Residue frames relative to the residue before (quaternion, step in Angstrom):
aa qw qx qy qz dx dy dz
M 1.0000 0.0000 0.0000 0.0000 0.00 0.00 0.00
I 0.4097 -0.7161 0.5229 0.2144 3.55 -0.85 1.07
K 0.0005 -0.7965 0.6044 0.0165 3.60 -0.86 1.09
D 0.5350 0.6184 -0.3899 0.4235 3.54 1.29 -0.29
G 0.4511 -0.7148 0.4605 0.2712 3.70 -0.69 0.97
F 0.6762 0.4796 -0.3087 0.4663 3.56 0.87 -0.86
L 0.6173 0.5463 -0.3197 0.4672 3.61 0.98 -0.74
Y 0.6391 0.5070 -0.2981 0.4955 3.64 0.97 -0.89
L 0.6568 0.5105 -0.2826 0.4777 3.57 0.85 -0.88
A 0.6595 0.5039 -0.2799 0.4825 3.64 0.92 -0.87
A 0.6454 0.5446 -0.2926 0.4486 3.49 0.98 -1.04
L 0.6579 0.5285 -0.2978 0.4463 3.55 0.89 -1.11
I 0.6886 0.5076 -0.2812 0.4348 3.58 0.84 -1.06
F 0.6450 0.5098 -0.2944 0.4873 3.52 1.09 -1.02
A 0.6313 0.5530 -0.3308 0.4315 3.63 0.88 -0.80
A 0.6199 0.5362 -0.2865 0.4961 3.48 1.12 -1.09
A 0.6809 0.5012 -0.3171 0.4297 3.61 0.67 -1.05
V 0.6637 0.5184 -0.3209 0.4333 3.59 0.92 -0.96
L 0.6933 0.4802 -0.2754 0.4614 3.61 0.94 -1.05
V 0.6296 0.5076 -0.3640 0.4621 3.71 1.03 -0.60
N 0.7016 0.4675 -0.2804 0.4589 3.63 1.04 -0.68
L 0.4251 0.7348 -0.4582 0.2633 3.64 1.16 -0.22
P 0.7005 0.4809 -0.3083 0.4276 3.60 0.84 -0.85
K 0.6126 0.5016 -0.3378 0.5089 3.58 1.28 -0.34
I 0.6679 0.4917 -0.3223 0.4564 3.61 1.02 -0.47
F 0.7740 0.2460 -0.1083 0.5733 3.56 0.95 -1.00
K 0.0087 0.8803 -0.4689 0.0720 3.53 -0.25 1.31
G 0.4262 0.7224 -0.4415 0.3188 3.50 1.34 0.24
K 0.7107 -0.4619 0.3132 0.4284 3.59 -1.27 0.33
K 0.6781 0.4954 -0.2957 0.4554 3.61 0.80 -0.95
A 0.6194 0.5497 -0.3193 0.4606 3.56 1.10 -0.78
Q 0.6576 0.4950 -0.3131 0.4738 3.59 0.97 -0.92
V 0.6340 0.5139 -0.3678 0.4457 3.60 0.87 -0.79
F 0.6621 0.4885 -0.3267 0.4650 3.60 0.95 -0.84
F 0.7011 0.4572 -0.3076 0.4526 3.69 0.85 -0.76
N 0.5801 0.5702 -0.3861 0.4351 3.56 1.20 -0.29
F 0.6978 0.4493 -0.2467 0.5003 3.41 1.25 -0.86
A 0.7634 0.1239 -0.0763 0.6293 3.61 1.05 -0.65
P 0.1453 -0.7967 0.5825 0.0701 3.71 0.01 1.22
P 0.7136 -0.4802 0.2973 0.4144 3.59 -1.25 0.30
I 0.6123 0.5746 -0.3571 0.4091 3.58 1.03 -0.59
V 0.6454 0.5113 -0.2555 0.5067 3.47 1.25 -0.76
L 0.6522 0.5219 -0.3000 0.4607 3.49 1.02 -0.86
I 0.6112 0.5236 -0.3504 0.4791 3.60 1.07 -0.70
Y 0.6862 0.4921 -0.3215 0.4285 3.55 0.81 -0.88
L 0.6560 0.5070 -0.2680 0.4906 3.52 1.02 -1.01
G 0.6606 0.5377 -0.2992 0.4302 3.62 0.80 -1.09
L 0.7339 0.4414 -0.2407 0.4569 3.51 0.65 -1.14
M 0.6288 0.5261 -0.3356 0.4640 3.55 1.10 -0.65
L 0.6361 0.4952 -0.3263 0.4937 3.62 0.97 -0.71
L 0.6707 0.4663 -0.3557 0.4541 3.70 0.86 -0.76
C 0.5852 0.5826 -0.3657 0.4293 3.53 1.14 -0.54
T 0.6629 0.5166 -0.2762 0.4663 3.48 0.98 -1.25
M 0.6949 0.4965 -0.2801 0.4383 3.64 1.09 -0.78
K 0.4280 -0.7192 0.4451 0.3186 3.55 1.48 0.11
V 0.2165 0.7797 -0.5585 0.1826 3.64 0.86 0.87
W 0.7628 0.1133 -0.1190 0.6255 3.58 1.34 -0.44
D 0.5139 -0.6499 0.4767 0.2937 3.43 -1.20 0.48
L 0.3467 -0.7878 0.4407 0.2550 3.65 -0.31 1.11
S 0.6284 0.5197 -0.3585 0.4544 3.57 1.05 -0.60
A 0.7056 0.4871 -0.2783 0.4330 3.60 0.76 -1.00
T 0.7290 0.4400 -0.2075 0.4816 3.64 1.14 -0.66
S 0.5034 0.7023 -0.4158 0.2837 3.54 1.32 -0.35
A 0.5895 0.5573 -0.3898 0.4358 3.71 1.04 -0.55
V 0.6898 0.4630 -0.3202 0.4553 3.60 0.82 -0.76
Y 0.6025 0.5751 -0.3188 0.4523 3.54 1.14 -0.70
K 0.7088 0.4702 -0.2543 0.4603 3.43 0.77 -0.97
S 0.6883 0.5181 -0.2572 0.4378 3.52 1.17 -0.86
V 0.7855 0.3298 -0.1715 0.4948 3.60 1.19 -0.59
K 0.5669 0.6208 -0.3985 0.3668 3.67 1.04 -0.49
N 0.7450 0.4114 -0.2685 0.4513 3.63 0.56 -0.82
P 0.6595 0.4831 -0.3561 0.4527 3.56 0.88 -0.85
I 0.6278 0.5203 -0.3431 0.4664 3.66 1.02 -0.62
L 0.6579 0.5290 -0.2866 0.4529 3.49 0.98 -0.94
Y 0.6880 0.4402 -0.3034 0.4907 3.62 0.94 -0.69
A 0.5902 0.5485 -0.3722 0.4607 3.63 1.06 -0.58
M 0.6588 0.5176 -0.3062 0.4521 3.50 1.07 -0.99
L 0.6354 0.5214 -0.3251 0.4676 3.59 0.91 -0.79
F 0.6401 0.5098 -0.3356 0.4666 3.64 0.91 -0.78
I 0.7064 0.4475 -0.2866 0.4675 3.62 0.77 -0.99
M 0.5950 0.5199 -0.3782 0.4823 3.67 1.04 -0.64
L 0.7145 0.4891 -0.2859 0.4105 3.62 0.73 -1.00
L 0.5138 0.6467 -0.4042 0.3930 3.54 1.15 -0.14
R 0.7149 0.4043 -0.2265 0.5235 3.49 1.44 -0.28
C 0.4128 0.7456 -0.4086 0.3267 3.36 1.52 0.37
D 0.1034 -0.7611 0.6376 0.0594 3.51 -1.24 0.75
L 0.3381 -0.7896 0.4793 0.1802 3.62 -0.04 1.19
K 0.6351 0.5680 -0.3273 0.4086 3.57 0.97 -0.90
K 0.6618 0.5101 -0.2737 0.4763 3.46 1.08 -0.93
I 0.6500 0.5598 -0.2956 0.4204 3.48 1.08 -1.01
I 0.6242 0.5497 -0.3252 0.4499 3.58 1.07 -0.81
K 0.6398 0.5654 -0.3087 0.4192 3.49 1.10 -0.77
L 0.4863 0.6697 -0.4346 0.3551 3.62 1.17 -0.08
G 0.3508 -0.8135 0.4086 0.2194 3.52 1.41 -0.34
P 0.7825 -0.4266 0.2556 0.3748 3.53 -1.38 0.05
K 0.4716 0.6825 -0.4467 0.3350 3.60 1.22 -0.30
M 0.6179 0.5708 -0.3487 0.4133 3.57 1.05 -0.74
L 0.6683 0.4585 -0.3154 0.4936 3.66 1.08 -0.76
I 0.6194 0.5378 -0.3773 0.4298 3.57 1.00 -0.71
G 0.6252 0.5418 -0.3206 0.4612 3.57 1.08 -0.83
F 0.6738 0.5109 -0.3187 0.4282 3.49 0.84 -1.00
F 0.7393 0.4276 -0.2619 0.4495 3.58 0.70 -1.03
A 0.5638 0.5627 -0.3761 0.4733 3.50 1.21 -0.38
A 0.6467 0.5087 -0.3060 0.4789 3.54 0.94 -0.75
T 0.6154 0.5761 -0.2983 0.4477 3.52 1.02 -0.89
L 0.7266 0.4044 -0.2361 0.5027 3.58 0.69 -1.15
S 0.7041 0.4660 -0.3341 0.4189 3.65 0.78 -0.67
I 0.5789 0.5277 -0.3702 0.4993 3.58 1.28 -0.25
G 0.6347 0.5013 -0.3503 0.4724 3.58 0.94 -0.77
L 0.6649 0.5144 -0.3112 0.4433 3.60 0.95 -0.80
G 0.5839 0.5997 -0.3148 0.4475 3.50 1.25 -0.75
F 0.6785 0.4986 -0.2842 0.4586 3.44 0.93 -1.06
F 0.6532 0.5363 -0.3003 0.4421 3.54 1.05 -0.98
V 0.6800 0.5061 -0.2706 0.4563 3.58 0.83 -0.95
S 0.6767 0.5022 -0.2687 0.4666 3.54 0.91 -1.11
Y 0.6355 0.4968 -0.3287 0.4912 3.64 1.00 -0.73
A 0.6564 0.5221 -0.3288 0.4340 3.59 0.93 -0.78
I 0.6547 0.4812 -0.2904 0.5055 3.53 1.20 -0.63
F 0.8382 0.2921 -0.1236 0.4437 3.62 0.69 -1.03
H 0.4403 0.7706 -0.4287 0.1689 3.58 1.19 -0.30
Q 0.5922 0.5605 -0.3550 0.4572 3.63 1.14 -0.48
L 0.7269 0.4013 -0.2594 0.4932 3.56 1.03 -0.73
L 0.5872 0.5839 -0.3686 0.4223 3.72 1.05 -0.45
G 0.5442 -0.6317 0.4241 0.3535 3.57 0.94 -0.54
A 0.6580 -0.5452 0.3532 0.3809 3.56 -1.26 0.41
D 0.8489 0.0864 -0.1231 0.5067 3.54 -1.05 1.01
S 0.3036 0.7448 -0.5427 0.2421 3.62 1.11 0.60
W 0.5465 0.6068 -0.4306 0.3843 3.64 1.07 -0.44
K 0.5888 0.5387 -0.4258 0.4264 3.72 0.97 -0.36
A 0.6734 0.4572 -0.3285 0.4791 3.69 0.86 -0.90
L 0.6385 0.5035 -0.3308 0.4790 3.61 0.95 -0.72
G 0.6036 0.5454 -0.3624 0.4548 3.66 0.95 -0.67
A 0.6621 0.5279 -0.2774 0.4539 3.56 1.05 -0.90
L 0.6600 0.4992 -0.2723 0.4909 3.48 1.13 -0.84
C 0.6073 0.5798 -0.3203 0.4386 3.47 1.13 -0.87
G 0.6140 0.5555 -0.3255 0.4565 3.55 1.03 -0.96
S 0.6939 0.4589 -0.2838 0.4769 3.61 0.94 -0.85
W 0.7086 0.4577 -0.2686 0.4651 3.59 0.96 -0.71
M 0.6651 0.4910 -0.3172 0.4647 3.56 1.26 -0.22
G 0.8010 -0.2127 0.0919 0.5520 3.49 1.22 0.38
G 0.6785 -0.5425 0.3259 0.3731 3.66 0.84 0.64
G 0.2821 0.8034 -0.4850 0.1993 3.46 1.36 0.50
N 0.6420 -0.5380 0.3924 0.3802 3.62 -1.11 0.49
M 0.2714 -0.7809 0.5386 0.1626 3.54 -0.24 1.20
L 0.6821 0.5060 -0.2893 0.4416 3.54 0.98 -0.97
A 0.6081 0.5400 -0.3513 0.4639 3.61 1.21 -0.49
I 0.6568 0.4637 -0.3072 0.5091 3.59 1.06 -0.77
Q 0.5734 0.5751 -0.3662 0.4542 3.63 1.03 -0.69
A 0.7222 0.4516 -0.2491 0.4610 3.57 0.83 -0.97
A 0.6598 0.5211 -0.3086 0.4449 3.49 1.14 -0.73
L 0.7555 0.3593 -0.2199 0.5018 3.52 1.09 -0.62
D 0.3884 -0.7458 0.4467 0.3057 3.53 1.43 0.01
V 0.1765 0.8149 -0.5265 0.1660 3.60 0.75 1.06
D 0.3750 -0.7222 0.5228 0.2539 3.64 -0.75 1.00
E 0.6574 -0.5662 0.3822 0.3179 3.47 -1.34 0.76
A 0.6647 0.5258 -0.3320 0.4142 3.59 0.97 -0.71
T 0.6790 0.4674 -0.2882 0.4873 3.51 1.12 -0.81
M 0.6042 0.5663 -0.3340 0.4502 3.64 1.17 -0.72
A 0.5847 0.5987 -0.3741 0.3997 3.58 1.08 -0.69
Y 0.6366 0.5264 -0.3289 0.4577 3.58 1.02 -0.73
A 0.6529 0.5143 -0.3225 0.4530 3.54 0.95 -0.80
L 0.6120 0.5672 -0.3072 0.4575 3.44 1.15 -0.85
V 0.6448 0.5193 -0.3100 0.4675 3.57 1.00 -0.90
M 0.6171 0.5265 -0.3284 0.4839 3.60 1.04 -1.05
D 0.6855 0.5168 -0.2886 0.4239 3.62 0.74 -1.02
S 0.6954 0.4960 -0.2828 0.4364 3.50 0.91 -0.86
I 0.7398 0.4290 -0.2244 0.4673 3.54 0.89 -1.03
C 0.7005 0.5018 -0.2469 0.4433 3.55 0.85 -1.18
A 0.6555 0.5125 -0.2612 0.4893 3.54 1.06 -0.97
T 0.6513 0.5359 -0.3100 0.4389 3.59 0.89 -0.87
L 0.6648 0.4781 -0.2850 0.4982 3.51 0.93 -1.06
Y 0.6555 0.5313 -0.3306 0.4227 3.59 0.87 -0.91
V 0.6202 0.5425 -0.3464 0.4485 3.57 0.97 -0.71
M 0.6275 0.5308 -0.2992 0.4848 3.51 1.08 -0.94
F 0.6258 0.5469 -0.3205 0.4545 3.60 0.96 -0.82
L 0.6887 0.4804 -0.2809 0.4648 3.59 0.91 -1.07
L 0.6509 0.4898 -0.3676 0.4487 3.60 0.86 -0.73
W 0.6300 0.5219 -0.3440 0.4609 3.61 1.11 -0.56
A 0.6775 0.5189 -0.2859 0.4359 3.51 0.99 -1.02
I 0.6913 0.4931 -0.2999 0.4347 3.57 0.87 -0.87
G 0.6232 0.5501 -0.3169 0.4567 3.48 1.34 -0.41
N 0.6663 0.4138 -0.2603 0.5631 3.57 1.50 -0.10
H 0.1576 0.8658 -0.4656 0.0941 3.62 1.22 0.54
E 0.6235 0.5864 -0.3466 0.3837 3.62 0.97 -0.86
K 0.6722 0.4907 -0.3005 0.4660 3.57 0.82 -0.90
F 0.6819 0.4922 -0.2929 0.4548 3.60 0.84 -1.01
N 0.6880 0.4881 -0.3106 0.4382 3.60 0.82 -0.93
K 0.6354 0.5209 -0.3321 0.4632 3.52 1.16 -0.72
W 0.6175 0.5735 -0.3073 0.4420 3.55 1.16 -0.70
T 0.7417 0.3755 -0.2037 0.5171 3.52 0.95 -1.01
K 0.3524 -0.7315 0.5031 0.2961 3.61 1.21 -0.27
A 0.3013 0.7862 -0.5026 0.1963 3.55 0.94 0.73
D 0.4647 -0.6618 0.5323 0.2504 3.61 -1.11 0.78
T 0.0336 0.8283 -0.5587 0.0260 3.55 -0.27 1.23
S 0.3066 0.8009 -0.4911 0.1533 3.53 1.20 0.28
I 0.6270 0.5346 -0.3564 0.4405 3.61 1.01 -0.81
I 0.6820 0.4887 -0.2933 0.4583 3.61 0.76 -1.02
D 0.6916 0.4472 -0.2953 0.4842 3.52 0.83 -0.95
G 0.5885 0.5873 -0.3562 0.4265 3.55 1.07 -0.53
I 0.6171 0.5118 -0.3121 0.5097 3.58 1.07 -0.95
G 0.6806 0.4940 -0.3077 0.4451 3.61 0.68 -0.91
A 0.6276 0.5259 -0.3151 0.4799 3.57 1.03 -0.92
T 0.6867 0.5165 -0.2919 0.4202 3.50 0.81 -0.94
L 0.6573 0.4934 -0.3168 0.4735 3.53 1.11 -0.80
E 0.6158 0.5717 -0.3261 0.4332 3.49 1.12 -0.73
E 0.6470 0.5149 -0.2830 0.4860 3.53 1.14 -0.89
E 0.6666 0.4961 -0.3170 0.4573 3.52 0.91 -0.86
A 0.6189 0.5392 -0.3221 0.4717 3.62 1.15 -0.77
K 0.6860 0.4501 -0.2981 0.4878 3.69 0.92 -0.84
A 0.6131 0.5403 -0.3621 0.4484 3.58 1.16 -0.55
N 0.6589 0.4814 -0.3014 0.4933 3.54 1.15 -0.62
T 0.0634 -0.8584 0.5091 0.0060 3.66 0.19 1.21
K 0.4562 0.6646 -0.4958 0.3232 3.61 1.20 -0.02
P 0.4788 -0.6788 0.4624 0.3102 3.54 -0.99 0.86
L 0.5151 -0.6335 0.4830 0.3163 3.45 -1.27 0.42
V 0.0916 -0.8353 0.5421 -0.0067 3.59 -0.25 1.28
W 0.6555 -0.5563 0.3483 0.3736 3.52 -1.25 0.54
Q 0.5565 0.6221 -0.3563 0.4200 3.51 1.20 -0.62
N 0.6545 0.5027 -0.2817 0.4894 3.59 1.03 -0.88
I 0.6437 0.5515 -0.3251 0.4194 3.52 0.96 -0.79
I 0.6789 0.4861 -0.2621 0.4838 3.45 0.95 -1.06
L 0.6749 0.5215 -0.3081 0.4215 3.51 0.83 -0.80
L 0.6732 0.4715 -0.2843 0.4936 3.55 1.07 -0.87
L 0.6128 0.5386 -0.3202 0.4815 3.65 1.07 -0.77
G 0.7150 0.4737 -0.2506 0.4490 3.50 0.79 -0.97
S 0.6322 0.5272 -0.2790 0.4945 3.56 1.15 -0.80
G 0.6589 0.5030 -0.2963 0.4744 3.54 0.94 -1.00
L 0.7192 0.4464 -0.2859 0.4492 3.65 0.69 -0.96
L 0.6390 0.5163 -0.3375 0.4595 3.57 1.10 -0.64
V 0.6226 0.5341 -0.3260 0.4699 3.58 1.04 -0.77
S 0.6200 0.5622 -0.2945 0.4612 3.44 1.16 -0.94
A 0.7114 0.4546 -0.2717 0.4620 3.59 0.76 -0.95
V 0.7120 0.4555 -0.2936 0.4465 3.61 0.83 -0.81
S 0.6015 0.5376 -0.3476 0.4779 3.56 1.19 -0.58
M 0.6755 0.4780 -0.3443 0.4435 3.61 0.87 -0.72
E 0.5866 0.5480 -0.3610 0.4745 3.55 1.17 -0.60
L 0.6860 0.4788 -0.2753 0.4737 3.61 0.86 -1.03
G 0.6413 0.5359 -0.3305 0.4386 3.54 0.94 -0.79
S 0.6390 0.5115 -0.3149 0.4805 3.58 0.99 -0.70
M 0.6565 0.5189 -0.3005 0.4577 3.58 0.97 -0.95
I 0.6635 0.5076 -0.3028 0.4587 3.55 0.89 -1.02
N 0.6619 0.5507 -0.2953 0.4140 3.55 0.96 -0.97
A 0.6207 0.5580 -0.3395 0.4337 3.47 1.14 -0.73
H 0.7351 0.3603 -0.2077 0.5354 3.68 1.20 -0.52
L 0.7774 0.1567 -0.0824 0.6036 3.58 1.03 -0.61
S 0.0707 -0.8800 0.4674 -0.0471 3.51 0.15 1.53
F 0.4535 0.6901 -0.4655 0.3183 3.59 1.24 0.13
F 0.7031 0.2066 -0.2595 0.6290 3.62 1.31 0.05
D 0.4972 -0.6378 0.4914 0.3233 3.56 -1.13 0.65
S 0.6704 -0.4861 0.3534 0.4353 3.56 -1.34 0.25
T 0.5981 0.5427 -0.3863 0.4457 3.70 0.95 -0.55
T 0.6892 0.4767 -0.3124 0.4474 3.57 0.72 -0.82
W 0.6299 0.5067 -0.3228 0.4923 3.58 1.02 -0.82
T 0.6594 0.4923 -0.3454 0.4512 3.63 0.91 -0.66
V 0.6182 0.4993 -0.3374 0.5048 3.64 0.99 -0.78
L 0.6269 0.5070 -0.3918 0.4433 3.76 0.78 -0.73
I 0.6888 0.5338 -0.2794 0.4032 3.58 0.86 -1.08
V 0.6538 0.5093 -0.2743 0.4879 3.44 1.10 -0.99
S 0.6529 0.5521 -0.2990 0.4238 3.47 0.99 -0.77
V 0.6329 0.5124 -0.2964 0.4990 3.50 1.09 -0.95
L 0.6736 0.4988 -0.2992 0.4560 3.64 0.77 -1.14
G 0.6531 0.5142 -0.3140 0.4588 3.72 0.94 -0.74
I 0.6868 0.4837 -0.2914 0.4575 3.55 0.90 -0.90
V 0.6616 0.5010 -0.3153 0.4604 3.49 1.05 -0.90
F 0.6954 0.4936 -0.2628 0.4513 3.57 0.91 -0.85
A 0.5326 0.6245 -0.3495 0.4519 3.52 1.37 -0.40
L 0.6750 0.4959 -0.2812 0.4684 3.57 1.19 -0.75
T 0.7039 0.4765 -0.2807 0.4457 3.54 1.20 -0.12
P 0.6998 -0.4477 0.2843 0.4786 3.67 -0.98 0.10
F 0.5253 0.6609 -0.3744 0.3835 3.48 1.22 -0.55
G 0.6553 0.5440 -0.2673 0.4508 3.52 1.13 -0.78
K 0.6564 0.4885 -0.2978 0.4917 3.53 1.29 -0.30
I 0.4318 0.7101 -0.4887 0.2656 3.59 1.13 -0.06
K 0.4788 -0.6601 0.5005 0.2907 3.70 -0.95 0.85
G 0.7298 0.4606 -0.3191 0.3917 3.51 -1.03 0.87
T 0.4104 0.7387 -0.4331 0.3136 3.53 1.33 -0.05
E 0.7074 0.4444 -0.2745 0.4761 3.55 0.88 -1.02
E 0.6814 0.4929 -0.3313 0.4278 3.62 0.78 -0.79
I 0.6544 0.4925 -0.3197 0.4765 3.69 0.98 -0.80
S 0.6890 0.5049 -0.2827 0.4364 3.51 0.80 -1.04
N 0.6071 0.5179 -0.3380 0.4989 3.67 1.11 -0.66
V 0.6213 0.5344 -0.3520 0.4523 3.63 0.85 -0.75
M 0.6994 0.4732 -0.2577 0.4695 3.49 0.86 -1.06
L 0.5798 0.5827 -0.3567 0.4440 3.59 1.17 -0.70
Y 0.6970 0.4716 -0.2671 0.4695 3.54 0.79 -0.99
I 0.6545 0.4802 -0.3339 0.4791 3.67 0.98 -0.65
V 0.6408 0.5023 -0.3516 0.4619 3.58 1.00 -0.54
I 0.6334 0.5362 -0.3336 0.4472 3.54 1.02 -0.70
A 0.6286 0.5545 -0.3068 0.4508 3.41 1.12 -1.07
L 0.6523 0.5680 -0.2616 0.4283 3.58 1.00 -1.04
I 0.6773 0.4620 -0.2786 0.5003 3.55 0.98 -1.05
A 0.7173 0.4437 -0.3124 0.4372 3.62 0.67 -0.85
S 0.5886 0.5977 -0.3832 0.3866 3.62 1.21 -0.41
R 0.6656 0.4933 -0.2957 0.4756 3.65 1.19 -0.20
A 0.5511 0.6256 -0.3731 0.4070 3.56 1.34 -0.09
D 0.0231 -0.8124 0.5822 -0.0233 3.65 -0.11 1.26
L 0.2200 -0.8132 0.5209 0.1377 3.61 -0.25 1.14
G 0.4377 0.6551 -0.4950 0.3665 3.57 1.33 0.11
A 0.6158 0.5907 -0.3615 0.3758 3.68 1.01 -0.51
V 0.4412 0.7014 -0.4369 0.3499 3.53 1.34 -0.20
G 0.6572 0.5352 -0.3322 0.4139 3.60 0.81 -0.79
N 0.6481 0.5676 -0.3353 0.3813 3.55 1.02 -0.62
A 0.8193 0.1107 -0.0217 0.5621 3.60 1.06 -0.60
P 0.0071 -0.8572 0.5149 -0.0008 3.66 0.67 0.99
I 0.6690 0.4853 -0.3309 0.4555 3.66 0.89 -0.68
W 0.6295 0.4936 -0.3220 0.5064 3.67 1.05 -0.74
L 0.6469 0.4687 -0.3452 0.4926 3.67 0.87 -0.63
L 0.6418 0.5327 -0.3307 0.4414 3.60 0.86 -0.74
A 0.6477 0.4870 -0.2920 0.5080 3.54 1.11 -0.90
G 0.6343 0.5294 -0.3454 0.4450 3.63 1.04 -0.64
F 0.6590 0.5029 -0.3013 0.4713 3.59 1.05 -0.80
V 0.6002 0.5617 -0.3426 0.4548 3.56 1.17 -0.62
I 0.5986 0.5861 -0.3125 0.4478 3.45 1.08 -0.96
L 0.7130 0.4592 -0.2401 0.4724 3.54 0.80 -1.30
L 0.6117 0.5824 -0.3376 0.4155 3.62 1.05 -0.72
I 0.6301 0.5311 -0.2628 0.5018 3.49 1.11 -1.14
H 0.6920 0.5124 -0.2744 0.4282 3.54 0.85 -1.05
V 0.6719 0.4856 -0.2801 0.4840 3.55 1.04 -0.95
A 0.6101 0.5498 -0.3563 0.4455 3.63 0.98 -0.85
I 0.6625 0.5122 -0.2870 0.4651 3.64 0.79 -1.02
M 0.7210 0.4449 -0.2881 0.4463 3.53 0.74 -0.98
I 0.6278 0.5137 -0.3484 0.4696 3.61 1.08 -0.58
A 0.6601 0.5093 -0.2964 0.4659 3.53 1.05 -0.79
L 0.6473 0.4871 -0.3087 0.4985 3.65 1.09 -0.72
A 0.6182 0.5670 -0.3231 0.4381 3.55 1.05 -0.74
K 0.6752 0.4830 -0.2815 0.4813 3.44 1.14 -0.74
I 0.6854 0.4606 -0.2882 0.4849 3.52 0.99 -0.90
L 0.7664 0.3537 -0.2122 0.4924 3.76 0.87 -0.82
K 0.3766 -0.7361 0.4635 0.3186 3.57 1.34 -0.14
L 0.1949 0.7992 -0.5225 0.2242 3.52 0.74 1.05
D 0.3193 -0.7618 0.5092 0.2417 3.51 -0.98 0.58
I 0.6985 -0.5352 0.2827 0.3817 3.43 -1.15 0.58
F 0.5889 0.5627 -0.3814 0.4372 3.69 1.07 -0.60
T 0.6672 0.5042 -0.3326 0.4360 3.54 0.92 -1.01
C 0.6727 0.5240 -0.2788 0.4418 3.59 1.00 -1.04
C 0.6964 0.4883 -0.2865 0.4410 3.61 0.80 -0.95
V 0.7025 0.4746 -0.2513 0.4670 3.58 0.84 -1.07
A 0.6101 0.5432 -0.3236 0.4775 3.57 1.14 -0.76
S 0.6552 0.5396 -0.2705 0.4543 3.49 0.99 -0.88
L 0.7517 0.3970 -0.1991 0.4875 3.46 0.79 -1.13
A 0.5121 0.5955 -0.4113 0.4626 3.57 1.22 -0.27
N 0.6490 0.5243 -0.2666 0.4826 3.48 1.09 -0.76
I 0.7933 0.3748 -0.1538 0.4546 3.50 0.55 -1.44
G 0.8087 0.2904 -0.1708 0.4821 3.53 0.97 -0.87
G 0.3500 -0.7827 0.4645 0.2217 3.49 1.17 -0.42
T 0.8239 -0.2674 0.1621 0.4726 3.64 -1.16 -0.37
A 0.6241 0.5720 -0.3475 0.4032 3.58 1.16 -0.48
T 0.8138 0.2886 -0.1220 0.4895 3.61 0.85 -0.79
A 0.6053 0.6133 -0.3721 0.3449 3.56 1.04 -0.94
P 0.6314 0.5407 -0.3002 0.4678 3.71 0.95 -0.86
V 0.6639 0.5161 -0.3003 0.4502 3.51 0.99 -0.99
L 0.6581 0.4919 -0.3158 0.4745 3.55 0.99 -0.78
A 0.6356 0.5205 -0.3095 0.4789 3.52 0.99 -0.90
G 0.6919 0.4648 -0.3010 0.4632 3.62 0.89 -0.78
A 0.5674 0.5492 -0.3847 0.4779 3.66 1.17 -0.42
Y 0.6294 0.4783 -0.3235 0.5201 3.74 1.03 -0.59
S 0.7583 -0.2549 0.2248 0.5563 3.58 0.59 -1.14
N 0.5121 -0.6606 0.4486 0.3164 3.64 -0.88 0.82
A 0.6131 0.5831 -0.3435 0.4076 3.47 1.08 -0.83
L 0.7748 0.4019 -0.2391 0.4254 3.60 1.00 -0.57
V 0.2518 0.7903 -0.5027 0.2437 3.53 1.38 0.44
P 0.6429 0.5356 -0.3624 0.4104 3.66 0.85 -0.87
V 0.6073 0.5690 -0.3835 0.4005 3.58 1.04 -0.65
G 0.6451 0.5359 -0.3008 0.4541 3.55 1.02 -0.92
I 0.6673 0.4904 -0.3042 0.4709 3.52 1.01 -0.78
M 0.6724 0.5239 -0.2979 0.4298 3.53 0.89 -0.91
M 0.6732 0.4796 -0.2837 0.4862 3.58 1.04 -0.77
A 0.6342 0.5339 -0.3181 0.4600 3.50 1.10 -0.76
L 0.6760 0.4955 -0.3082 0.4500 3.49 1.02 -0.79
L 0.6017 0.5641 -0.3423 0.4501 3.54 1.21 -0.72
G 0.5791 0.5981 -0.3367 0.4400 3.64 1.17 -0.65
Y 0.5734 0.6159 -0.3291 0.4285 3.57 1.12 -0.79
V 0.6786 0.5206 -0.2813 0.4352 3.44 0.97 -1.02
I 0.8162 0.3144 -0.1299 0.4671 3.64 0.93 -0.88
G 0.4881 0.7249 -0.3933 0.2856 3.51 1.41 -0.46
T 0.6958 0.5062 -0.2754 0.4288 3.56 0.76 -1.04
G 0.6871 0.4646 -0.2520 0.4986 3.54 0.88 -1.07
G 0.6504 0.5298 -0.3128 0.4454 3.63 0.94 -0.75
G 0.6428 0.5053 -0.3168 0.4807 3.56 1.06 -0.82
L 0.6290 0.5326 -0.3219 0.4660 3.64 0.97 -0.72
V 0.6671 0.4890 -0.3154 0.4652 3.55 0.86 -0.86
V 0.6892 0.4695 -0.2957 0.4660 3.64 0.81 -0.94
A 0.6201 0.5542 -0.3421 0.4374 3.55 1.05 -0.62
N 0.7121 0.4484 -0.2923 0.4543 3.51 0.94 -0.78
L 0.5778 0.5413 -0.3788 0.4792 3.53 1.33 -0.39
M 0.6237 0.5508 -0.3220 0.4516 3.61 1.09 -0.75
S 0.6465 0.5716 -0.3514 0.3631 3.52 1.05 -0.84
I 0.5159 0.6524 -0.4279 0.3537 3.61 1.15 -0.38
F 0.6394 0.4976 -0.3190 0.4918 3.73 1.23 -0.49
G 0.5226 -0.6531 0.4124 0.3609 3.57 1.24 -0.14
């Protein structure tokens, strides 16, 4: 079992590197069919999750390293990705993004209500309080601790909700990464108009091809250094602002600062430096490996009914989103990012958006920030609705 923090980090990055290169190693037809179904980004999530469950590393001993590097790398990745941002194009995505977001919010709330109606007798007395706190988090990154305090949820009951959050949400992120990689089939089925999204991607590809300058090591170290410095400064500023303006937590303030800096620098020659895509992709896979490395599926046995209730919530949510996508002709990017902006918030929605296209990272950030506005209130409303079942 790995207990050394540096060895843990090195093992994660090496495992991610091996999994990313598998499609280059195995090139047969059967292999390509497999990788189309399970692309490297999903393999990283699944592989690291299984290694964690097998106790390859000690979660307690390596937690300090995880906490010290995950968010800094995430913020640096967001900054570098945003250097390719074009807000004028993002705005053209139109109102469907908002429709997708609020559809996800309402369907999650309905999922909690229906699931609790089915399982409330098995979940225990006053379990609606813990589920209400979790619902606030899943409806847009609302402050779970604030709802816990408002409803006076005891720690023992809250622990079950946290297990549900950890396992169900982790598996759901992996599912969305797989789904968004199969966007062509879904968009064809819903008859979604993806011309604008595809147009943004095509424009970026053309700009990248037009930039014929070679990727040199000076660019790599400049972008790495800049990204990490922006990450560090933004975290300090985020904590300082949160001390005076606490309606957003320090993480949200940090994401806001990183986003503003990324968008501003994208308007300067700095945004044209070669290497933003390559470096941000490396950071993306490292962040995904880090997140997956804390998902211990061994916790499933401790709360089977709570986990079943969690999967029912997600099933209802996904079913409603698929139905609305067909009716409103929504594309899979809108559905997936809207869903994860609710359930994952600023930590994972930009990652999912970046997995689809670096140009659309701002969409994931903006939707996740919108969730913070309604998450806490939404969780309290759903909790009170669930309370009618006792």
